[in-house]
A tleap script that builds the chain and sets N, CA, C and O, in Angstrom:
source leaprc.protein.ff14SB
mol = sequence {
  NMET VAL LYS PHE CYS LEU GLN CYS LYS ASN
  ALA PHE TRP GLY GLY ARG TYR CYS PRO LYS
  CYS GLU GLY GLU ILE LEU LEU LEU ASP ALA
  ALA GLU PRO GLU ASN GLN LYS TYR LEU GLY
  GLU LEU ASN ILE ASP VAL ARG PRO LYS TYR
  TYR ALA ARG SER SER MET LEU LEU THR CYS
  PHE GLY PHE ILE MET ALA LEU PRO LEU GLY
  ALA PHE VAL PHE LEU ARG GLY MET ALA HIE
  SER GLY ASN VAL PRO LEU TRP ALA SER ILE
  GLY VAL ALA THR VAL VAL VAL ILE SER TRP
  GLY ALA TRP PHE LEU SER ARG VAL LEU PHE
  ASP LYS GLN MET GLU LYS VAL GLU ASP ALA
  LYS GLU LEU GLN LEU CASP
}
set mol.1.N position { -3.153 43.735 -36.903 }
set mol.1.CA position { -1.761 43.824 -37.062 }
set mol.1.C position { -1.353 45.303 -37.181 }
set mol.1.O position { -1.965 46.064 -37.931 }
set mol.2.N position { -0.339 45.686 -36.452 }
set mol.2.CA position { 0.130 47.051 -36.409 }
set mol.2.C position { 1.129 47.282 -37.572 }
set mol.2.O position { 2.099 46.544 -37.746 }
set mol.3.N position { 0.840 48.342 -38.357 }
set mol.3.CA position { 1.749 48.697 -39.417 }
set mol.3.C position { 2.135 50.166 -39.214 }
set mol.3.O position { 1.368 50.941 -38.643 }
set mol.4.N position { 3.312 50.537 -39.680 }
set mol.4.CA position { 3.731 51.921 -39.502 }
set mol.4.C position { 4.329 52.494 -40.771 }
set mol.4.O position { 4.773 51.761 -41.655 }
set mol.5.N position { 4.334 53.780 -40.843 }
set mol.5.CA position { 4.819 54.530 -41.970 }
set mol.5.C position { 6.121 55.241 -41.551 }
set mol.5.O position { 6.167 55.939 -40.538 }
set mol.6.N position { 7.171 55.041 -42.360 }
set mol.6.CA position { 8.461 55.655 -42.022 }
set mol.6.C position { 8.453 57.125 -42.373 }
set mol.6.O position { 9.269 57.868 -41.829 }
set mol.7.N position { 7.586 57.588 -43.245 }
set mol.7.CA position { 7.586 58.991 -43.655 }
set mol.7.C position { 6.942 59.858 -42.638 }
set mol.7.O position { 7.546 60.852 -42.234 }
set mol.8.N position { 5.695 59.541 -42.170 }
set mol.8.CA position { 5.019 60.396 -41.201 }
set mol.8.C position { 5.166 59.887 -39.750 }
set mol.8.O position { 4.719 60.558 -38.820 }
set mol.9.N position { 5.793 58.700 -39.549 }
set mol.9.CA position { 6.044 58.128 -38.235 }
set mol.9.C position { 4.773 57.777 -37.463 }
set mol.9.O position { 4.779 57.806 -36.232 }
set mol.10.N position { 3.706 57.450 -38.148 }
set mol.10.CA position { 2.437 57.023 -37.495 }
set mol.10.C position { 2.262 55.523 -37.637 }
set mol.10.O position { 2.806 54.882 -38.536 }
set mol.11.N position { 1.473 54.990 -36.703 }
set mol.11.CA position { 1.133 53.586 -36.768 }
set mol.11.C position { -0.374 53.447 -37.082 }
set mol.11.O position { -1.193 54.291 -36.716 }
set mol.12.N position { -0.687 52.357 -37.766 }
set mol.12.CA position { -2.091 52.133 -38.185 }
set mol.12.C position { -2.420 50.644 -37.974 }
set mol.12.O position { -1.540 49.784 -37.921 }
set mol.13.N position { -3.699 50.393 -37.860 }
set mol.13.CA position { -4.170 48.994 -37.679 }
set mol.13.C position { -4.495 48.470 -39.064 }
set mol.13.O position { -5.610 48.635 -39.560 }
set mol.14.N position { -3.532 47.850 -39.667 }
set mol.14.CA position { -3.765 47.219 -40.965 }
set mol.14.C position { -3.658 48.247 -42.117 }
set mol.14.O position { -3.253 49.394 -41.925 }
set mol.15.N position { -4.027 47.797 -43.267 }
set mol.15.CA position { -3.949 48.616 -44.470 }
set mol.15.C position { -2.679 48.323 -45.217 }
set mol.15.O position { -1.774 47.648 -44.726 }
set mol.16.N position { -2.637 48.853 -46.428 }
set mol.16.CA position { -1.452 48.592 -47.284 }
set mol.16.C position { -0.654 49.853 -47.505 }
set mol.16.O position { 0.576 49.820 -47.553 }
set mol.17.N position { -1.347 50.962 -47.640 }
set mol.17.CA position { -0.691 52.229 -47.866 }
set mol.17.C position { -1.066 53.244 -46.789 }
set mol.17.O position { -2.144 53.161 -46.201 }
set mol.18.N position { -0.164 54.210 -46.531 }
set mol.18.CA position { -0.366 55.178 -45.481 }
set mol.18.C position { -1.530 56.104 -45.862 }
set mol.18.O position { -1.486 56.717 -46.929 }
set mol.19.N position { -2.548 56.222 -45.038 }
set mol.19.CA position { -3.662 57.128 -45.358 }
set mol.19.C position { -3.385 58.587 -45.154 }
set mol.19.O position { -4.134 59.426 -45.654 }
set mol.20.N position { -2.320 58.929 -44.425 }
set mol.20.CA position { -1.996 60.313 -44.138 }
set mol.20.C position { -1.026 60.910 -45.166 }
set mol.20.O position { -1.114 62.101 -45.467 }
set mol.21.N position { -0.119 60.119 -45.700 }
set mol.21.CA position { 0.885 60.620 -46.620 }
set mol.21.C position { 0.331 60.667 -48.067 }
set mol.21.O position { -0.515 59.866 -48.464 }
set mol.22.N position { 0.854 61.645 -48.826 }
set mol.22.CA position { 0.480 61.683 -50.216 }
set mol.22.C position { 1.210 60.639 -51.037 }
set mol.22.O position { 2.356 60.298 -50.744 }
set mol.23.N position { 0.573 60.150 -52.028 }
set mol.23.CA position { 1.179 59.088 -52.814 }
set mol.23.C position { 0.882 57.712 -52.172 }
set mol.23.O position { 0.134 57.625 -51.199 }
set mol.24.N position { 1.456 56.683 -52.713 }
set mol.24.CA position { 1.280 55.365 -52.221 }
set mol.24.C position { 2.514 54.913 -51.457 }
set mol.24.O position { 3.383 54.225 -51.993 }
set mol.25.N position { 2.573 55.314 -50.194 }
set mol.25.CA position { 3.668 54.947 -49.284 }
set mol.25.C position { 3.306 53.654 -48.587 }
set mol.25.O position { 2.328 53.604 -47.841 }
set mol.26.N position { 4.066 52.624 -48.814 }
set mol.26.CA position { 3.784 51.326 -48.205 }
set mol.26.C position { 3.959 51.368 -46.729 }
set mol.26.O position { 4.893 51.979 -46.209 }
set mol.27.N position { 3.034 50.699 -46.038 }
set mol.27.CA position { 3.159 50.525 -44.558 }
set mol.27.C position { 3.995 49.317 -44.297 }
set mol.27.O position { 3.905 48.325 -45.020 }
set mol.28.N position { 4.815 49.380 -43.266 }
set mol.28.CA position { 5.656 48.261 -42.844 }
set mol.28.C position { 5.024 47.557 -41.672 }
set mol.28.O position { 4.504 48.200 -40.760 }
set mol.29.N position { 5.064 46.245 -41.690 }
set mol.29.CA position { 4.511 45.468 -40.571 }
set mol.29.C position { 5.495 45.404 -39.420 }
set mol.29.O position { 6.643 44.987 -39.574 }
set mol.30.N position { 5.002 45.836 -38.242 }
set mol.30.CA position { 5.885 45.920 -37.059 }
set mol.30.C position { 6.264 44.561 -36.563 }
set mol.30.O position { 7.228 44.458 -35.804 }
set mol.31.N position { 5.582 43.511 -36.932 }
set mol.31.CA position { 5.907 42.171 -36.394 }
set mol.31.C position { 6.978 41.453 -37.172 }
set mol.31.O position { 7.550 40.480 -36.680 }
set mol.32.N position { 7.266 41.909 -38.379 }
set mol.32.CA position { 8.312 41.238 -39.187 }
set mol.32.C position { 9.685 41.575 -38.696 }
set mol.32.O position { 9.962 42.733 -38.383 }
set mol.33.N position { 10.553 40.599 -38.618 }
set mol.33.CA position { 11.893 40.818 -38.089 }
set mol.33.C position { 12.738 41.854 -38.840 }
set mol.33.O position { 13.520 42.583 -38.229 }
set mol.34.N position { 12.576 41.916 -40.169 }
set mol.34.CA position { 13.354 42.928 -40.906 }
set mol.34.C position { 12.897 44.350 -40.661 }
set mol.34.O position { 13.630 45.290 -40.968 }
set mol.35.N position { 11.714 44.533 -40.119 }
set mol.35.CA position { 11.208 45.900 -39.808 }
set mol.35.C position { 11.470 46.316 -38.362 }
set mol.35.O position { 11.220 47.470 -38.011 }
set mol.36.N position { 11.960 45.427 -37.522 }
set mol.36.CA position { 12.190 45.694 -36.125 }
set mol.36.C position { 13.239 46.820 -35.955 }
set mol.36.O position { 13.190 47.564 -34.976 }
set mol.37.N position { 14.162 46.939 -36.884 }
set mol.37.CA position { 15.214 47.926 -36.726 }
set mol.37.C position { 14.682 49.339 -36.822 }
set mol.37.O position { 15.331 50.260 -36.328 }
set mol.38.N position { 13.508 49.555 -37.449 }
set mol.38.CA position { 12.924 50.891 -37.583 }
set mol.38.C position { 12.117 51.321 -36.340 }
set mol.38.O position { 11.819 52.506 -36.189 }
set mol.39.N position { 11.777 50.423 -35.494 }
set mol.39.CA position { 10.884 50.747 -34.358 }
set mol.39.C position { 11.508 51.772 -33.440 }
set mol.39.O position { 10.778 52.592 -32.882 }
set mol.40.N position { 12.844 51.775 -33.245 }
set mol.40.CA position { 13.469 52.722 -32.409 }
set mol.40.C position { 13.403 54.154 -32.936 }
set mol.40.O position { 13.444 55.096 -32.145 }
set mol.41.N position { 13.304 54.337 -34.239 }
set mol.41.CA position { 13.238 55.622 -34.885 }
set mol.41.C position { 11.877 56.252 -34.751 }
set mol.41.O position { 11.754 57.475 -34.826 }
set mol.42.N position { 10.857 55.453 -34.556 }
set mol.42.CA position { 9.511 56.004 -34.533 }
set mol.42.C position { 9.256 56.808 -33.263 }
set mol.42.O position { 9.790 56.513 -32.193 }
set mol.43.N position { 8.441 57.808 -33.415 }
set mol.43.CA position { 8.113 58.671 -32.306 }
set mol.43.C position { 6.793 58.272 -31.668 }
set mol.43.O position { 6.165 59.075 -30.978 }
set mol.44.N position { 6.383 57.070 -31.889 }
set mol.44.CA position { 5.082 56.607 -31.309 }
set mol.44.C position { 5.298 55.390 -30.450 }
set mol.44.O position { 6.318 54.706 -30.529 }
set mol.45.N position { 4.320 55.147 -29.642 }
set mol.45.CA position { 4.329 53.939 -28.800 }
set mol.45.C position { 2.927 53.346 -28.830 }
set mol.45.O position { 1.989 53.955 -28.314 }
set mol.46.N position { 2.770 52.176 -29.421 }
set mol.46.CA position { 1.446 51.555 -29.556 }
set mol.46.C position { 1.097 50.664 -28.400 }
set mol.46.O position { 0.004 50.097 -28.376 }
set mol.47.N position { 2.016 50.512 -27.399 }
set mol.47.CA position { 1.702 49.659 -26.279 }
set mol.47.C position { 0.453 50.043 -25.517 }
set mol.47.O position { -0.249 49.157 -25.028 }
set mol.48.N position { 0.125 51.401 -25.386 }
set mol.48.CA position { -1.117 51.736 -24.693 }
set mol.48.C position { -2.364 51.088 -25.351 }
set mol.48.O position { -3.328 50.746 -24.666 }
set mol.49.N position { -2.322 50.932 -26.652 }
set mol.49.CA position { -3.471 50.287 -27.317 }
set mol.49.C position { -3.636 48.838 -26.848 }
set mol.49.O position { -4.748 48.393 -26.564 }
set mol.50.N position { -2.556 48.132 -26.771 }
set mol.50.CA position { -2.627 46.741 -26.333 }
set mol.50.C position { -2.992 46.650 -24.874 }
set mol.50.O position { -3.744 45.757 -24.483 }
set mol.51.N position { -2.480 47.552 -24.055 }
set mol.51.CA position { -2.788 47.574 -22.613 }
set mol.51.C position { -4.256 47.909 -22.373 }
set mol.51.O position { -4.912 47.304 -21.525 }
set mol.52.N position { -4.763 48.882 -23.132 }
set mol.52.CA position { -6.195 49.224 -23.003 }
set mol.52.C position { -7.082 48.064 -23.445 }
set mol.52.O position { -8.113 47.792 -22.830 }
set mol.53.N position { -6.681 47.394 -24.499 }
set mol.53.CA position { -7.467 46.278 -24.998 }
set mol.53.C position { -7.552 45.163 -23.951 }
set mol.53.O position { -8.620 44.601 -23.708 }
set mol.54.N position { -6.404 44.857 -23.337 }
set mol.54.CA position { -6.407 43.771 -22.327 }
set mol.54.C position { -7.276 44.178 -21.118 }
set mol.54.O position { -7.942 43.334 -20.518 }
set mol.55.N position { -7.262 45.475 -20.769 }
set mol.55.CA position { -8.082 45.895 -19.639 }
set mol.55.C position { -9.567 45.889 -20.033 }
set mol.55.O position { -10.422 45.582 -19.202 }
set mol.56.N position { -9.878 46.224 -21.285 }
set mol.56.CA position { -11.285 46.183 -21.709 }
set mol.56.C position { -11.772 44.721 -21.731 }
set mol.56.O position { -12.927 44.470 -21.386 }
set mol.57.N position { -10.947 43.771 -22.117 }
set mol.57.CA position { -11.348 42.371 -22.121 }
set mol.57.C position { -11.634 41.881 -20.698 }
set mol.57.O position { -12.614 41.178 -20.454 }
set mol.58.N position { -10.769 42.263 -19.781 }
set mol.58.CA position { -10.999 41.909 -18.359 }
set mol.58.C position { -12.273 42.459 -17.845 }
set mol.58.O position { -13.035 41.756 -17.180 }
set mol.59.N position { -12.538 43.740 -18.143 }
set mol.59.CA position { -13.790 44.386 -17.699 }
set mol.59.C position { -15.007 43.694 -18.335 }
set mol.59.O position { -15.994 43.398 -17.661 }
set mol.60.N position { -14.910 43.446 -19.643 }
set mol.60.CA position { -16.066 42.791 -20.314 }
set mol.60.C position { -16.323 41.405 -19.737 }
set mol.60.O position { -17.471 41.022 -19.513 }
set mol.61.N position { -15.242 40.649 -19.494 }
set mol.61.CA position { -15.452 39.312 -18.911 }
set mol.61.C position { -16.105 39.430 -17.522 }
set mol.61.O position { -16.978 38.629 -17.186 }
set mol.62.N position { -15.703 40.393 -16.734 }
set mol.62.CA position { -16.336 40.563 -15.407 }
set mol.62.C position { -17.803 40.897 -15.506 }
set mol.62.O position { -18.621 40.341 -14.775 }
set mol.63.N position { -18.152 41.824 -16.426 }
set mol.63.CA position { -19.555 42.194 -16.581 }
set mol.63.C position { -20.389 41.019 -17.144 }
set mol.63.O position { -21.530 40.808 -16.732 }
set mol.64.N position { -19.828 40.293 -18.050 }
set mol.64.CA position { -20.554 39.158 -18.614 }
set mol.64.C position { -20.772 38.049 -17.615 }
set mol.64.O position { -21.838 37.434 -17.594 }
set mol.65.N position { -19.769 37.779 -16.778 }
set mol.65.CA position { -19.889 36.669 -15.808 }
set mol.65.C position { -20.634 37.070 -14.559 }
set mol.65.O position { -21.087 36.193 -13.823 }
set mol.66.N position { -20.787 38.365 -14.278 }
set mol.66.CA position { -21.437 38.802 -13.050 }
set mol.66.C position { -22.937 38.448 -13.052 }
set mol.66.O position { -23.447 37.976 -12.036 }
set mol.67.N position { -23.639 38.660 -14.149 }
set mol.67.CA position { -25.092 38.421 -14.159 }
set mol.67.C position { -25.417 36.910 -13.993 }
set mol.67.O position { -26.267 36.589 -13.162 }
set mol.68.N position { -24.794 35.977 -14.730 }
set mol.68.CA position { -25.126 34.606 -14.515 }
set mol.68.C position { -24.780 34.156 -13.093 }
set mol.68.O position { -25.518 33.372 -12.497 }
set mol.69.N position { -23.660 34.649 -12.544 }
set mol.69.CA position { -23.276 34.239 -11.192 }
set mol.69.C position { -24.275 34.800 -10.163 }
set mol.69.O position { -24.661 34.097 -9.229 }
set mol.70.N position { -24.687 36.057 -10.334 }
set mol.70.CA position { -25.721 36.617 -9.450 }
set mol.70.C position { -27.029 35.860 -9.540 }
set mol.70.O position { -27.682 35.595 -8.531 }
set mol.71.N position { -27.402 35.516 -10.763 }
set mol.71.CA position { -28.644 34.720 -10.923 }
set mol.71.C position { -28.517 33.373 -10.282 }
set mol.71.O position { -29.473 32.882 -9.683 }
set mol.72.N position { -27.345 32.751 -10.390 }
set mol.72.CA position { -27.087 31.445 -9.758 }
set mol.72.C position { -27.239 31.522 -8.244 }
set mol.72.O position { -27.885 30.677 -7.624 }
set mol.73.N position { -26.616 32.577 -7.653 }
set mol.73.CA position { -26.709 32.781 -6.216 }
set mol.73.C position { -28.158 32.971 -5.778 }
set mol.73.O position { -28.592 32.407 -4.774 }
set mol.74.N position { -28.896 33.768 -6.538 }
set mol.74.CA position { -30.318 34.014 -6.263 }
set mol.74.C position { -31.138 32.730 -6.321 }
set mol.74.O position { -31.909 32.432 -5.408 }
set mol.75.N position { -30.966 31.976 -7.399 }
set mol.75.CA position { -31.779 30.744 -7.560 }
set mol.75.C position { -31.379 29.659 -6.565 }
set mol.75.O position { -32.223 28.915 -6.064 }
set mol.76.N position { -30.082 29.581 -6.289 }
set mol.76.CA position { -29.621 28.586 -5.285 }
set mol.76.C position { -30.163 28.891 -3.906 }
set mol.76.O position { -30.552 27.988 -3.166 }
set mol.77.N position { -30.187 30.183 -3.559 }
set mol.77.CA position { -30.720 30.582 -2.290 }
set mol.77.C position { -32.238 30.364 -2.207 }
set mol.77.O position { -32.777 29.961 -1.176 }
set mol.78.N position { -32.896 30.646 -3.325 }
set mol.78.CA position { -34.349 30.459 -3.334 }
set mol.78.C position { -34.719 28.958 -3.217 }
set mol.78.O position { -35.775 28.612 -2.686 }
set mol.79.N position { -33.858 28.105 -3.705 }
set mol.79.CA position { -34.125 26.662 -3.581 }
set mol.79.C position { -34.075 26.171 -2.176 }
set mol.79.O position { -34.754 25.205 -1.829 }
set mol.80.N position { -33.259 26.835 -1.325 }
set mol.80.CA position { -33.120 26.389 0.075 }
set mol.80.C position { -34.090 27.131 0.998 }
set mol.80.O position { -34.516 26.576 2.011 }
set mol.81.N position { -34.435 28.343 0.675 }
set mol.81.CA position { -35.367 29.093 1.520 }
set mol.81.C position { -36.264 29.989 0.634 }
set mol.81.O position { -35.903 30.279 -0.507 }
set mol.82.N position { -37.360 30.400 1.123 }
set mol.82.CA position { -38.257 31.185 0.307 }
set mol.82.C position { -38.152 32.697 0.528 }
set mol.82.O position { -39.058 33.440 0.150 }
set mol.83.N position { -37.061 33.153 1.133 }
set mol.83.CA position { -36.882 34.585 1.424 }
set mol.83.C position { -36.440 35.328 0.171 }
set mol.83.O position { -35.246 35.485 -0.086 }
set mol.84.N position { -37.415 35.779 -0.600 }
set mol.84.CA position { -37.123 36.447 -1.866 }
set mol.84.C position { -36.319 37.768 -1.700 }
set mol.84.O position { -35.328 37.956 -2.406 }
set mol.85.N position { -36.717 38.681 -0.789 }
set mol.85.CA position { -35.952 39.903 -0.715 }
set mol.85.C position { -34.492 39.699 -0.306 }
set mol.85.O position { -33.608 40.405 -0.792 }
set mol.86.N position { -34.236 38.736 0.586 }
set mol.86.CA position { -32.852 38.469 1.029 }
set mol.86.C position { -32.030 37.988 -0.131 }
set mol.86.O position { -30.960 38.538 -0.395 }
set mol.87.N position { -32.498 36.968 -0.841 }
set mol.87.CA position { -31.679 36.392 -1.930 }
set mol.87.C position { -31.619 37.282 -3.145 }
set mol.87.O position { -30.650 37.228 -3.903 }
set mol.88.N position { -32.643 38.108 -3.351 }
set mol.88.CA position { -32.557 39.094 -4.458 }
set mol.88.C position { -31.499 40.109 -4.155 }
set mol.88.O position { -30.697 40.444 -5.027 }
set mol.89.N position { -31.470 40.620 -2.919 }
set mol.89.CA position { -30.434 41.575 -2.586 }
set mol.89.C position { -29.015 40.983 -2.620 }
set mol.89.O position { -28.064 41.659 -3.013 }
set mol.90.N position { -28.886 39.727 -2.208 }
set mol.90.CA position { -27.576 39.078 -2.277 }
set mol.90.C position { -27.185 38.873 -3.739 }
set mol.90.O position { -26.030 39.097 -4.100 }
set mol.91.N position { -28.099 38.461 -4.564 }
set mol.91.CA position { -27.839 38.282 -6.004 }
set mol.91.C position { -27.446 39.601 -6.670 }
set mol.91.O position { -26.494 39.636 -7.450 }
set mol.92.N position { -28.164 40.679 -6.375 }
set mol.92.CA position { -27.812 41.987 -6.939 }
set mol.92.C position { -26.451 42.487 -6.427 }
set mol.92.O position { -25.659 43.065 -7.172 }
set mol.93.N position { -26.205 42.241 -5.115 }
set mol.93.CA position { -24.912 42.631 -4.568 }
set mol.93.C position { -23.780 41.853 -5.226 }
set mol.93.O position { -22.707 42.406 -5.469 }
set mol.94.N position { -24.006 40.595 -5.511 }
set mol.94.CA position { -23.000 39.752 -6.212 }
set mol.94.C position { -22.700 40.373 -7.590 }
set mol.94.O position { -21.534 40.516 -7.958 }
set mol.95.N position { -23.698 40.725 -8.320 }
set mol.95.CA position { -23.559 41.315 -9.647 }
set mol.95.C position { -22.734 42.604 -9.567 }
set mol.95.O position { -21.803 42.809 -10.347 }
set mol.96.N position { -23.095 43.474 -8.603 }
set mol.96.CA position { -22.442 44.755 -8.462 }
set mol.96.C position { -20.990 44.587 -8.035 }
set mol.96.O position { -20.101 45.242 -8.578 }
set mol.97.N position { -20.747 43.708 -7.062 }
set mol.97.CA position { -19.388 43.530 -6.577 }
set mol.97.C position { -18.465 42.951 -7.625 }
set mol.97.O position { -17.324 43.396 -7.746 }
set mol.98.N position { -18.929 41.962 -8.394 }
set mol.98.CA position { -18.097 41.374 -9.426 }
set mol.98.C position { -17.861 42.341 -10.559 }
set mol.98.O position { -16.751 42.410 -11.088 }
set mol.99.N position { -18.899 43.106 -10.953 }
set mol.99.CA position { -18.713 44.076 -12.002 }
set mol.99.C position { -17.760 45.193 -11.601 }
set mol.99.O position { -16.865 45.554 -12.365 }
set mol.100.N position { -17.946 45.729 -10.432 }
set mol.100.CA position { -17.074 46.756 -9.905 }
set mol.100.C position { -15.643 46.245 -9.735 }
set mol.100.O position { -14.677 46.934 -10.065 }
set mol.101.N position { -15.531 45.034 -9.217 }
set mol.101.CA position { -14.228 44.413 -8.982 }
set mol.101.C position { -13.440 44.209 -10.311 }
set mol.101.O position { -12.235 44.455 -10.369 }
set mol.102.N position { -14.141 43.761 -11.355 }
set mol.102.CA position { -13.508 43.591 -12.662 }
set mol.102.C position { -13.047 44.945 -13.240 }
set mol.102.O position { -11.955 45.050 -13.799 }
set mol.103.N position { -13.895 45.971 -13.095 }
set mol.103.CA position { -13.507 47.277 -13.537 }
set mol.103.C position { -12.295 47.810 -12.760 }
set mol.103.O position { -11.365 48.353 -13.356 }
set mol.104.N position { -12.308 47.659 -11.471 }
set mol.104.CA position { -11.222 48.110 -10.626 }
set mol.104.C position { -9.900 47.382 -10.956 }
set mol.104.O position { -8.845 48.008 -11.064 }
set mol.105.N position { -9.984 46.050 -11.114 }
set mol.105.CA position { -8.786 45.273 -11.466 }
set mol.105.C position { -8.221 45.673 -12.834 }
set mol.105.O position { -7.011 45.796 -13.022 }
set mol.106.N position { -9.148 45.869 -13.779 }
set mol.106.CA position { -8.663 46.277 -15.100 }
set mol.106.C position { -7.989 47.653 -15.084 }
set mol.106.O position { -7.048 47.901 -15.838 }
set mol.107.N position { -8.482 48.543 -14.215 }
set mol.107.CA position { -7.829 49.863 -14.098 }
set mol.107.C position { -6.435 49.723 -13.440 }
set mol.107.O position { -5.479 50.376 -13.860 }
set mol.108.N position { -6.335 48.875 -12.420 }
set mol.108.CA position { -5.065 48.638 -11.766 }
set mol.108.C position { -4.092 48.015 -12.716 }
set mol.108.O position { -2.922 48.396 -12.728 }
set mol.109.N position { -4.547 47.028 -13.553 }
set mol.109.CA position { -3.700 46.353 -14.531 }
set mol.109.C position { -3.183 47.365 -15.560 }
set mol.109.O position { -2.000 47.374 -15.899 }
set mol.110.N position { -4.083 48.208 -16.045 }
set mol.110.CA position { -3.709 49.220 -17.077 }
set mol.110.C position { -2.695 50.193 -16.495 }
set mol.110.O position { -1.689 50.485 -17.142 }
set mol.111.N position { -2.936 50.705 -15.283 }
set mol.111.CA position { -1.966 51.603 -14.648 }
set mol.111.C position { -0.581 50.967 -14.442 }
set mol.111.O position { 0.459 51.596 -14.641 }
set mol.112.N position { -0.618 49.713 -14.040 }
set mol.112.CA position { 0.693 49.038 -13.796 }
set mol.112.C position { 1.414 48.824 -15.118 }
set mol.112.O position { 2.631 48.997 -15.179 }
set mol.113.N position { 0.721 48.463 -16.150 }
set mol.113.CA position { 1.386 48.270 -17.453 }
set mol.113.C position { 1.849 49.570 -18.024 }
set mol.113.O position { 2.883 49.597 -18.691 }
set mol.114.N position { 1.135 50.672 -17.798 }
set mol.114.CA position { 1.543 51.950 -18.343 }
set mol.114.C position { 2.740 52.578 -17.649 }
set mol.114.O position { 3.317 53.543 -18.149 }
set mol.115.N position { 3.112 52.037 -16.507 }
set mol.115.CA position { 4.324 52.539 -15.811 }
set mol.115.C position { 5.578 52.235 -16.673 }
set mol.115.O position { 6.577 52.946 -16.567 }
set mol.116.N position { 5.532 51.236 -17.481 }
set mol.116.CA position { 6.693 50.850 -18.331 }
set mol.116.C position { 6.827 51.777 -19.587 }
set mol.116.O position { 7.872 51.767 -20.238 }
set mol.117.N position { 5.826 52.536 -19.910 }
set mol.117.CA position { 5.838 53.339 -21.114 }
set mol.117.C position { 6.473 54.689 -20.816 }
set mol.117.O position { 6.079 55.404 -19.895 }
set mol.118.N position { 7.490 55.013 -21.648 }
set mol.118.CA position { 8.180 56.270 -21.451 }
set mol.118.C position { 7.311 57.462 -21.849 }
set mol.118.O position { 6.521 57.372 -22.788 }
set mol.119.N position { 7.453 58.538 -21.159 }
set mol.119.CA position { 6.676 59.787 -21.471 }
set mol.119.C position { 7.289 60.539 -22.642 }
set mol.119.O position { 6.661 61.466 -23.155 }
set mol.120.N position { 8.483 60.182 -23.085 }
set mol.120.CA position { 9.134 60.926 -24.158 }
set mol.120.C position { 8.529 60.691 -25.488 }
set mol.120.O position { 8.666 61.514 -26.393 }
set mol.121.N position { 7.843 59.556 -25.636 }
set mol.121.CA position { 7.240 59.199 -26.922 }
set mol.121.C position { 5.806 59.724 -26.958 }
set mol.121.O position { 5.177 59.932 -25.920 }
set mol.122.N position { 5.309 59.930 -28.163 }
set mol.122.CA position { 3.945 60.337 -28.347 }
set mol.122.C position { 3.045 59.079 -28.306 }
set mol.122.O position { 3.164 58.187 -29.146 }
set mol.123.N position { 2.179 59.036 -27.343 }
set mol.123.CA position { 1.319 57.879 -27.220 }
set mol.123.C position { 0.190 57.943 -28.265 }
set mol.123.O position { -0.450 58.979 -28.445 }
set mol.124.N position { -0.032 56.830 -28.935 }
set mol.124.CA position { -1.063 56.788 -29.950 }
set mol.124.C position { -2.282 56.162 -29.356 }
set mol.124.O position { -2.349 54.940 -29.221 }
set mol.125.N position { -3.254 56.969 -28.998 }
set mol.125.CA position { -4.412 56.489 -28.277 }
set mol.125.C position { -5.691 56.477 -29.113 }
set mol.125.O position { -6.780 56.272 -28.578 }
set mol.126.N position { -5.562 56.696 -30.430 }
set mol.126.CA position { -6.778 56.752 -31.273 }
set mol.126.C position { -7.333 55.392 -31.548 }
set mol.126.O position { -8.346 55.266 -32.236 }
savepdb mol mol.pdb
quit
């Protein structure tokens, strides 16, 4: 859950008090309706964090699914013919293509989502 501090204008992932400000300055939850009015005043934009996370999940899913699918293609091909080098190369190519494709699609998704983010705000990428 994203919380922000009105004093230093930073956003944080959870916590109760601002770790950067002196004293115990309460962090406000960005999801609560009564705090929505402060979001326009902040000089930060946390959308890149969400966009990066969705791209990472897509990439991870592609990498995780590539190996079982490549192994399935290899084993299925071996069941029908005994040509090990052919089916091993097709299985490896399947793993590489799916992994690279997931990485490429996640990059395209991230770039498309980042087009909506204004450059005037300070992006919080930590």
